[in-house]
C-alpha positions in Angstrom: 123.1 144.1 82.0 124.7 144.1 78.6 121.5 142.8 77.0 119.5 145.7 78.7 122.1 148.2 77.4 121.8 146.7 73.9 118.0 147.0 74.0 118.2 150.5 75.3 120.6 151.6 72.5 118.4 149.9 69.9 115.4 151.7 71.1 117.3 155.0 71.1 118.4 154.4 67.5 114.8 153.6 66.5 113.5 156.7 68.2 116.1 159.0 66.6 115.4 157.5 63.2 111.7 157.9 63.6 112.0 161.6 64.6 114.4 162.3 61.8 111.7 161.2 59.4 108.9 163.1 61.1 107.9 166.3 59.4 105.4 167.6 62.0 106.4 166.5 65.5 103.4 168.3 67.1 101.0 166.5 64.9 102.7 163.2 65.5 102.3 163.5 69.3 98.9 165.1 69.3 96.9 161.9 69.8 99.1 161.0 72.9 98.7 164.5 74.4 94.9 164.4 73.8 94.7 160.9 75.5 96.6 162.2 78.5 94.3 165.2 78.7 91.2 162.9 78.6 92.8 160.7 81.4 93.2 163.8 83.6 89.7 164.9 82.9 88.3 161.4 83.8 90.4 161.4 87.0 89.3 164.9 88.0 85.6 164.4 87.2 84.7 160.7 86.7 81.0 161.6 86.8 81.2 164.5 84.4 79.4 167.0 86.7 82.0 169.7 87.2 81.6 173.1 85.5 84.3 173.7 82.8 86.2 176.2 84.7 86.5 174.0 87.8 87.4 171.0 85.6 90.1 173.0 83.9 91.7 174.0 87.3 91.7 170.4 88.5 93.1 169.1 85.3 95.9 171.6 85.5 96.7 170.5 89.0 96.7 166.8 88.0 99.0 167.7 85.0 101.4 169.6 87.2 101.5 166.7 89.7 102.1 164.2 87.0 105.0 166.0 85.5 106.5 166.9 88.9 106.3 163.2 89.8 108.1 162.3 86.6 110.8 164.9 87.4 111.2 163.5 90.9 111.6 159.9 89.6 114.1 161.1 87.1 116.2 162.9 89.7 116.1 159.8 91.9 117.2 157.6 89.1 120.1 159.9 88.3 121.2 159.9 91.9 121.0 156.0 92.0 123.1 155.8 88.8 125.7 158.1 90.3 126.2 156.1 93.4 
C-alpha cells in the first residue's frame, strides 16, 4: 500500500510540475480532446454514413455518457474510500 501511495504522490508531483511550466493549457490538451472526439465519431458512425447533424447529436450523447460514467465511478470510489 505504501508503494502505491509513493507512486501516486510522485505522479501528482510530476503532473503539478508539468502544468506549472505549461503556458497554454488548452493547446497542450488539444490533441487528446481531438482524439477523444474522433473516438466518439467512430463509435457513433463506424461506416461514416450519417449526416453531420445526426452525427453531432450522437457524439454529444456519447460524450455525455462517457463523462457521466466517469462521475459515477468517481463517486463510487469516494464511497469505498470512506468506508
